[in-house]
C-alpha positions in Angstrom: -10.3 -0.2 -6.1 -7.4 -2.9 -6.9 -4.0 -2.2 -6.4 -0.9 -4.2 -8.0 2.2 -5.1 -5.9 5.6 -5.3 -7.8 8.6 -7.0 -6.0 12.3 -7.3 -7.4 15.5 -7.7 -5.3 18.0 -4.7 -6.2 21.9 -5.7 -7.3 23.0 -4.1 -3.6 20.6 -7.1 -2.1 17.8 -4.6 -1.0 14.1 -5.5 -2.0 12.2 -2.7 -3.8 8.0 -3.3 -3.9 6.3 -0.4 -5.8 2.3 -0.2 -6.0 2.0 0.5 -9.8 -1.0 2.3 -9.3 0.1 4.9 -7.2 2.8 6.8 -8.6 5.7 7.0 -6.4 4.7 4.8 -3.8 7.5 2.6 -3.7 9.6 1.3 -0.1 12.7 -0.8 0.1 13.0 -3.6 2.2 16.0 -6.1 3.9 13.6 -8.9 2.4 10.7 -9.1 0.0 8.0 -9.2 2.7 9.5 -6.3 4.7 9.4 -4.5 1.4 5.9 -5.5 0.4 4.4 -4.7 4.0 6.1 -1.2 4.0 4.6 -0.3 0.4 1.0 -1.0 1.6 1.6 1.0 4.5 2.4 3.9 2.4 -0.5 3.2 0.0 -3.2 3.1 2.6 -1.5 6.7 3.5 -1.7 7.6 0.0 -5.3 7.2 -0.3 -6.3 8.3 3.1 -4.5 12.0 2.3 -6.7 11.6 -1.2 -9.7 10.7 0.3 -8.8 13.6 3.0 -8.3 16.6 0.3 -11.0 15.4 -2.1 -9.0 13.8 -4.7 -10.7 10.6 -5.3 -14.3 8.9 -4.7 -14.9 6.8 -1.2 -15.1 3.4 -2.1 -17.6 0.7 -0.2 -15.7 -0.8 2.3 -17.3 -3.5 4.2 -16.8 -3.7 8.0 -18.1 -5.9 10.6 -18.0 -5.1 14.1 -18.3 -8.2 17.0 -21.7 -8.3 19.2 -20.7 -7.6 22.7 -20.3 -10.7 24.7 
């Protein structure tokens, strides 16, 4: 799944980031980076909730575990 993140500065100086594929997934921040980080975290929480409630199918996520030294 690819997610699209849009960010724009509001008239009051705050930044707003939105995950377009997840309605309502938007976050404000004092900087563009802060708003994007908050929106990304929100998107991950929303996807986790959807998976826990079987609202979406699981996606393959490659994980690697380093060998013990």
